[in-house]
Chimera marker file (.cmm) of the C-alpha trace (Angstrom):
<marker_set name="trace">
<marker id="1" x="27.577" y="7.948" z="-24.969" r="1" g="1" b="0" radius="0.5"/>
<marker id="2" x="29.557" y="5.417" z="-24.759" r="1" g="1" b="0" radius="0.5"/>
<marker id="3" x="29.491" y="3.434" z="-28.003" r="1" g="1" b="0" radius="0.5"/>
<marker id="4" x="31.486" y="0.186" z="-29.140" r="1" g="1" b="0" radius="0.5"/>
<marker id="5" x="33.970" y="1.156" z="-32.390" r="1" g="1" b="0" radius="0.5"/>
<marker id="6" x="31.982" y="-1.183" z="-34.353" r="1" g="1" b="0" radius="0.5"/>
<marker id="7" x="28.585" y="0.934" z="-33.800" r="1" g="1" b="0" radius="0.5"/>
<marker id="8" x="30.105" y="4.139" z="-34.299" r="1" g="1" b="0" radius="0.5"/>
<marker id="9" x="31.923" y="3.107" z="-38.066" r="1" g="1" b="0" radius="0.5"/>
<marker id="10" x="29.390" y="0.756" z="-39.104" r="1" g="1" b="0" radius="0.5"/>
<marker id="11" x="25.874" y="1.621" z="-38.116" r="1" g="1" b="0" radius="0.5"/>
<marker id="12" x="25.175" y="5.154" z="-39.532" r="1" g="1" b="0" radius="0.5"/>
<marker id="13" x="22.160" y="4.535" z="-41.511" r="1" g="1" b="0" radius="0.5"/>
<marker id="14" x="20.456" y="1.928" z="-39.329" r="1" g="1" b="0" radius="0.5"/>
<marker id="15" x="20.945" y="5.435" z="-36.594" r="1" g="1" b="0" radius="0.5"/>
<marker id="16" x="19.618" y="7.731" z="-39.006" r="1" g="1" b="0" radius="0.5"/>
<marker id="17" x="16.295" y="5.618" z="-39.471" r="1" g="1" b="0" radius="0.5"/>
<marker id="18" x="16.422" y="4.686" z="-35.864" r="1" g="1" b="0" radius="0.5"/>
<marker id="19" x="16.316" y="8.153" z="-35.308" r="1" g="1" b="0" radius="0.5"/>
<marker id="20" x="13.641" y="9.014" z="-37.610" r="1" g="1" b="0" radius="0.5"/>
<marker id="21" x="11.353" y="6.402" z="-35.738" r="1" g="1" b="0" radius="0.5"/>
<marker id="22" x="12.059" y="7.502" z="-32.418" r="1" g="1" b="0" radius="0.5"/>
<marker id="23" x="14.119" y="5.550" z="-30.039" r="1" g="1" b="0" radius="0.5"/>
<marker id="24" x="11.684" y="5.131" z="-27.418" r="1" g="1" b="0" radius="0.5"/>
<marker id="25" x="11.561" y="4.381" z="-23.888" r="1" g="1" b="0" radius="0.5"/>
<marker id="26" x="12.932" y="1.141" z="-22.373" r="1" g="1" b="0" radius="0.5"/>
<marker id="27" x="10.431" y="-1.225" z="-21.423" r="1" g="1" b="0" radius="0.5"/>
<marker id="28" x="12.259" y="-4.682" z="-20.216" r="1" g="1" b="0" radius="0.5"/>
<marker id="29" x="15.658" y="-5.513" z="-20.360" r="1" g="1" b="0" radius="0.5"/>
<marker id="30" x="17.116" y="-9.315" z="-20.645" r="1" g="1" b="0" radius="0.5"/>
<marker id="31" x="20.985" y="-10.851" z="-20.245" r="1" g="1" b="0" radius="0.5"/>
<marker id="32" x="22.107" y="-12.722" z="-22.525" r="1" g="1" b="0" radius="0.5"/>
<marker id="33" x="24.885" y="-14.885" z="-23.500" r="1" g="1" b="0" radius="0.5"/>
<marker id="34" x="26.045" y="-15.853" z="-26.724" r="1" g="1" b="0" radius="0.5"/>
<marker id="35" x="28.584" y="-16.748" z="-25.869" r="1" g="1" b="0" radius="0.5"/>
<marker id="36" x="30.636" y="-13.654" z="-27.663" r="1" g="1" b="0" radius="0.5"/>
<marker id="37" x="34.440" y="-13.082" z="-27.746" r="1" g="1" b="0" radius="0.5"/>
<marker id="38" x="33.654" y="-9.904" z="-25.909" r="1" g="1" b="0" radius="0.5"/>
<marker id="39" x="31.239" y="-11.518" z="-23.362" r="1" g="1" b="0" radius="0.5"/>
<marker id="40" x="27.526" y="-11.331" z="-22.224" r="1" g="1" b="0" radius="0.5"/>
<marker id="41" x="25.136" y="-8.512" z="-23.480" r="1" g="1" b="0" radius="0.5"/>
<marker id="42" x="22.322" y="-6.660" z="-22.518" r="1" g="1" b="0" radius="0.5"/>
<marker id="43" x="19.698" y="-6.325" z="-24.504" r="1" g="1" b="0" radius="0.5"/>
<marker id="44" x="16.766" y="-3.619" z="-24.108" r="1" g="1" b="0" radius="0.5"/>
<marker id="45" x="13.468" y="-2.990" z="-25.885" r="1" g="1" b="0" radius="0.5"/>
<marker id="46" x="12.211" y="-0.054" z="-25.863" r="1" g="1" b="0" radius="0.5"/>
<marker id="47" x="8.470" y="1.433" z="-26.725" r="1" g="1" b="0" radius="0.5"/>
<marker id="48" x="9.190" y="1.950" z="-30.255" r="1" g="1" b="0" radius="0.5"/>
<marker id="49" x="10.439" y="-1.647" z="-30.947" r="1" g="1" b="0" radius="0.5"/>
<marker id="50" x="14.118" y="-0.673" z="-31.192" r="1" g="1" b="0" radius="0.5"/>
<marker id="51" x="16.505" y="-3.027" z="-29.639" r="1" g="1" b="0" radius="0.5"/>
<marker id="52" x="19.773" y="-1.266" z="-27.770" r="1" g="1" b="0" radius="0.5"/>
<marker id="53" x="22.279" y="-4.146" z="-27.198" r="1" g="1" b="0" radius="0.5"/>
<marker id="54" x="25.096" y="-3.687" z="-24.236" r="1" g="1" b="0" radius="0.5"/>
<marker id="55" x="27.832" y="-4.796" z="-23.713" r="1" g="1" b="0" radius="0.5"/>
<marker id="56" x="27.275" y="-6.328" z="-20.415" r="1" g="1" b="0" radius="0.5"/>
<marker id="57" x="31.005" y="-5.987" z="-19.251" r="1" g="1" b="0" radius="0.5"/>
<marker id="58" x="32.043" y="-2.542" z="-20.383" r="1" g="1" b="0" radius="0.5"/>
<marker id="59" x="28.500" y="-0.992" z="-20.850" r="1" g="1" b="0" radius="0.5"/>
<marker id="60" x="29.335" y="0.099" z="-24.350" r="1" g="1" b="0" radius="0.5"/>
<marker id="61" x="26.332" y="-0.021" z="-26.649" r="1" g="1" b="0" radius="0.5"/>
<marker id="62" x="27.201" y="-2.697" z="-29.343" r="1" g="1" b="0" radius="0.5"/>
<marker id="63" x="24.411" y="-1.559" z="-31.539" r="1" g="1" b="0" radius="0.5"/>
<marker id="64" x="20.758" y="-1.202" z="-32.173" r="1" g="1" b="0" radius="0.5"/>
<marker id="65" x="18.372" y="-3.105" z="-34.212" r="1" g="1" b="0" radius="0.5"/>
<marker id="66" x="14.688" y="-2.561" z="-35.331" r="1" g="1" b="0" radius="0.5"/>
<marker id="67" x="13.283" y="-5.302" z="-34.121" r="1" g="1" b="0" radius="0.5"/>
<marker id="68" x="11.295" y="-8.080" z="-35.577" r="1" g="1" b="0" radius="0.5"/>
<marker id="69" x="8.564" y="-9.468" z="-33.718" r="1" g="1" b="0" radius="0.5"/>
<marker id="70" x="10.381" y="-12.932" z="-33.378" r="1" g="1" b="0" radius="0.5"/>
<marker id="71" x="13.349" y="-11.574" z="-31.764" r="1" g="1" b="0" radius="0.5"/>
<marker id="72" x="10.858" y="-10.155" z="-29.223" r="1" g="1" b="0" radius="0.5"/>
<marker id="73" x="9.272" y="-13.483" z="-28.826" r="1" g="1" b="0" radius="0.5"/>
<marker id="74" x="12.312" y="-14.782" z="-27.913" r="1" g="1" b="0" radius="0.5"/>
<marker id="75" x="13.553" y="-12.557" z="-25.736" r="1" g="1" b="0" radius="0.5"/>
<marker id="76" x="10.232" y="-12.536" z="-23.223" r="1" g="1" b="0" radius="0.5"/>
<marker id="77" x="10.759" y="-16.236" z="-23.793" r="1" g="1" b="0" radius="0.5"/>
<marker id="78" x="13.773" y="-15.791" z="-22.164" r="1" g="1" b="0" radius="0.5"/>
<marker id="79" x="11.742" y="-14.623" z="-18.847" r="1" g="1" b="0" radius="0.5"/>
<marker id="80" x="8.594" y="-17.243" z="-19.440" r="1" g="1" b="0" radius="0.5"/>
<marker id="81" x="6.399" y="-14.101" z="-20.284" r="1" g="1" b="0" radius="0.5"/>
<marker id="82" x="4.361" y="-13.727" z="-23.683" r="1" g="1" b="0" radius="0.5"/>
<marker id="83" x="5.249" y="-10.378" z="-25.654" r="1" g="1" b="0" radius="0.5"/>
<marker id="84" x="3.153" y="-7.570" z="-25.220" r="1" g="1" b="0" radius="0.5"/>
<marker id="85" x="1.128" y="-7.198" z="-27.958" r="1" g="1" b="0" radius="0.5"/>
<marker id="86" x="1.417" y="-3.175" z="-29.031" r="1" g="1" b="0" radius="0.5"/>
<marker id="87" x="5.158" y="-4.063" z="-29.255" r="1" g="1" b="0" radius="0.5"/>
<marker id="88" x="4.971" y="-7.164" z="-31.859" r="1" g="1" b="0" radius="0.5"/>
<marker id="89" x="2.362" y="-4.821" z="-33.844" r="1" g="1" b="0" radius="0.5"/>
<marker id="90" x="5.396" y="-2.177" z="-34.293" r="1" g="1" b="0" radius="0.5"/>
<marker id="91" x="7.553" y="-4.668" z="-35.008" r="1" g="1" b="0" radius="0.5"/>
<marker id="92" x="5.531" y="-5.842" z="-37.457" r="1" g="1" b="0" radius="0.5"/>
<marker id="93" x="5.107" y="-2.645" z="-39.121" r="1" g="1" b="0" radius="0.5"/>
<marker id="94" x="8.693" y="-1.648" z="-38.988" r="1" g="1" b="0" radius="0.5"/>
<marker id="95" x="9.316" y="-5.280" z="-40.567" r="1" g="1" b="0" radius="0.5"/>
<marker id="96" x="6.336" y="-4.687" z="-43.781" r="1" g="1" b="0" radius="0.5"/>
<marker id="97" x="8.034" y="-0.729" z="-44.218" r="1" g="1" b="0" radius="0.5"/>
<marker id="98" x="11.568" y="-3.265" z="-44.690" r="1" g="1" b="0" radius="0.5"/>
<marker id="99" x="13.082" y="-1.098" z="-41.707" r="1" g="1" b="0" radius="0.5"/>
<marker id="100" x="15.377" y="-4.317" z="-40.468" r="1" g="1" b="0" radius="0.5"/>
<marker id="101" x="16.639" y="-4.977" z="-43.492" r="1" g="1" b="0" radius="0.5"/>
<link id1="1" id2="2" r="1" g="1" b="0" radius="0.2"/>
<link id1="2" id2="3" r="1" g="1" b="0" radius="0.2"/>
<link id1="3" id2="4" r="1" g="1" b="0" radius="0.2"/>
<link id1="4" id2="5" r="1" g="1" b="0" radius="0.2"/>
<link id1="5" id2="6" r="1" g="1" b="0" radius="0.2"/>
<link id1="6" id2="7" r="1" g="1" b="0" radius="0.2"/>
<link id1="7" id2="8" r="1" g="1" b="0" radius="0.2"/>
<link id1="8" id2="9" r="1" g="1" b="0" radius="0.2"/>
<link id1="9" id2="10" r="1" g="1" b="0" radius="0.2"/>
<link id1="10" id2="11" r="1" g="1" b="0" radius="0.2"/>
<link id1="11" id2="12" r="1" g="1" b="0" radius="0.2"/>
<link id1="12" id2="13" r="1" g="1" b="0" radius="0.2"/>
<link id1="13" id2="14" r="1" g="1" b="0" radius="0.2"/>
<link id1="14" id2="15" r="1" g="1" b="0" radius="0.2"/>
<link id1="15" id2="16" r="1" g="1" b="0" radius="0.2"/>
<link id1="16" id2="17" r="1" g="1" b="0" radius="0.2"/>
<link id1="17" id2="18" r="1" g="1" b="0" radius="0.2"/>
<link id1="18" id2="19" r="1" g="1" b="0" radius="0.2"/>
<link id1="19" id2="20" r="1" g="1" b="0" radius="0.2"/>
<link id1="20" id2="21" r="1" g="1" b="0" radius="0.2"/>
<link id1="21" id2="22" r="1" g="1" b="0" radius="0.2"/>
<link id1="22" id2="23" r="1" g="1" b="0" radius="0.2"/>
<link id1="23" id2="24" r="1" g="1" b="0" radius="0.2"/>
<link id1="24" id2="25" r="1" g="1" b="0" radius="0.2"/>
<link id1="25" id2="26" r="1" g="1" b="0" radius="0.2"/>
<link id1="26" id2="27" r="1" g="1" b="0" radius="0.2"/>
<link id1="27" id2="28" r="1" g="1" b="0" radius="0.2"/>
<link id1="28" id2="29" r="1" g="1" b="0" radius="0.2"/>
<link id1="29" id2="30" r="1" g="1" b="0" radius="0.2"/>
<link id1="30" id2="31" r="1" g="1" b="0" radius="0.2"/>
<link id1="31" id2="32" r="1" g="1" b="0" radius="0.2"/>
<link id1="32" id2="33" r="1" g="1" b="0" radius="0.2"/>
<link id1="33" id2="34" r="1" g="1" b="0" radius="0.2"/>
<link id1="34" id2="35" r="1" g="1" b="0" radius="0.2"/>
<link id1="35" id2="36" r="1" g="1" b="0" radius="0.2"/>
<link id1="36" id2="37" r="1" g="1" b="0" radius="0.2"/>
<link id1="37" id2="38" r="1" g="1" b="0" radius="0.2"/>
<link id1="38" id2="39" r="1" g="1" b="0" radius="0.2"/>
<link id1="39" id2="40" r="1" g="1" b="0" radius="0.2"/>
<link id1="40" id2="41" r="1" g="1" b="0" radius="0.2"/>
<link id1="41" id2="42" r="1" g="1" b="0" radius="0.2"/>
<link id1="42" id2="43" r="1" g="1" b="0" radius="0.2"/>
<link id1="43" id2="44" r="1" g="1" b="0" radius="0.2"/>
<link id1="44" id2="45" r="1" g="1" b="0" radius="0.2"/>
<link id1="45" id2="46" r="1" g="1" b="0" radius="0.2"/>
<link id1="46" id2="47" r="1" g="1" b="0" radius="0.2"/>
<link id1="47" id2="48" r="1" g="1" b="0" radius="0.2"/>
<link id1="48" id2="49" r="1" g="1" b="0" radius="0.2"/>
<link id1="49" id2="50" r="1" g="1" b="0" radius="0.2"/>
<link id1="50" id2="51" r="1" g="1" b="0" radius="0.2"/>
<link id1="51" id2="52" r="1" g="1" b="0" radius="0.2"/>
<link id1="52" id2="53" r="1" g="1" b="0" radius="0.2"/>
<link id1="53" id2="54" r="1" g="1" b="0" radius="0.2"/>
<link id1="54" id2="55" r="1" g="1" b="0" radius="0.2"/>
<link id1="55" id2="56" r="1" g="1" b="0" radius="0.2"/>
<link id1="56" id2="57" r="1" g="1" b="0" radius="0.2"/>
<link id1="57" id2="58" r="1" g="1" b="0" radius="0.2"/>
<link id1="58" id2="59" r="1" g="1" b="0" radius="0.2"/>
<link id1="59" id2="60" r="1" g="1" b="0" radius="0.2"/>
<link id1="60" id2="61" r="1" g="1" b="0" radius="0.2"/>
<link id1="61" id2="62" r="1" g="1" b="0" radius="0.2"/>
<link id1="62" id2="63" r="1" g="1" b="0" radius="0.2"/>
<link id1="63" id2="64" r="1" g="1" b="0" radius="0.2"/>
<link id1="64" id2="65" r="1" g="1" b="0" radius="0.2"/>
<link id1="65" id2="66" r="1" g="1" b="0" radius="0.2"/>
<link id1="66" id2="67" r="1" g="1" b="0" radius="0.2"/>
<link id1="67" id2="68" r="1" g="1" b="0" radius="0.2"/>
<link id1="68" id2="69" r="1" g="1" b="0" radius="0.2"/>
<link id1="69" id2="70" r="1" g="1" b="0" radius="0.2"/>
<link id1="70" id2="71" r="1" g="1" b="0" radius="0.2"/>
<link id1="71" id2="72" r="1" g="1" b="0" radius="0.2"/>
<link id1="72" id2="73" r="1" g="1" b="0" radius="0.2"/>
<link id1="73" id2="74" r="1" g="1" b="0" radius="0.2"/>
<link id1="74" id2="75" r="1" g="1" b="0" radius="0.2"/>
<link id1="75" id2="76" r="1" g="1" b="0" radius="0.2"/>
<link id1="76" id2="77" r="1" g="1" b="0" radius="0.2"/>
<link id1="77" id2="78" r="1" g="1" b="0" radius="0.2"/>
<link id1="78" id2="79" r="1" g="1" b="0" radius="0.2"/>
<link id1="79" id2="80" r="1" g="1" b="0" radius="0.2"/>
<link id1="80" id2="81" r="1" g="1" b="0" radius="0.2"/>
<link id1="81" id2="82" r="1" g="1" b="0" radius="0.2"/>
<link id1="82" id2="83" r="1" g="1" b="0" radius="0.2"/>
<link id1="83" id2="84" r="1" g="1" b="0" radius="0.2"/>
<link id1="84" id2="85" r="1" g="1" b="0" radius="0.2"/>
<link id1="85" id2="86" r="1" g="1" b="0" radius="0.2"/>
<link id1="86" id2="87" r="1" g="1" b="0" radius="0.2"/>
<link id1="87" id2="88" r="1" g="1" b="0" radius="0.2"/>
<link id1="88" id2="89" r="1" g="1" b="0" radius="0.2"/>
<link id1="89" id2="90" r="1" g="1" b="0" radius="0.2"/>
<link id1="90" id2="91" r="1" g="1" b="0" radius="0.2"/>
<link id1="91" id2="92" r="1" g="1" b="0" radius="0.2"/>
<link id1="92" id2="93" r="1" g="1" b="0" radius="0.2"/>
<link id1="93" id2="94" r="1" g="1" b="0" radius="0.2"/>
<link id1="94" id2="95" r="1" g="1" b="0" radius="0.2"/>
<link id1="95" id2="96" r="1" g="1" b="0" radius="0.2"/>
<link id1="96" id2="97" r="1" g="1" b="0" radius="0.2"/>
<link id1="97" id2="98" r="1" g="1" b="0" radius="0.2"/>
<link id1="98" id2="99" r="1" g="1" b="0" radius="0.2"/>
<link id1="99" id2="100" r="1" g="1" b="0" radius="0.2"/>
<link id1="100" id2="101" r="1" g="1" b="0" radius="0.2"/>
</marker_set>
């Protein structure tokens, strides 16, 4: 897997939890430009409520997030759609278990 130095170095415990949860399959992808110095990013949401963040230029994995419901809603709002309820339910469960702290 082509990952950034940041992810490899700083996100080991999060990766272990994500492996426990299961990454799932990508169900949606969103182009996001937040003005980051390294360029725009691609956010991919998986069926298990994990957000995979890639640099859009290098295609390197920057980080993985255990999604909160608000994050999922914001990304779907980019394409003027409502987030699937099953994804929001998964995100609520992860949030109640403090997985995204």
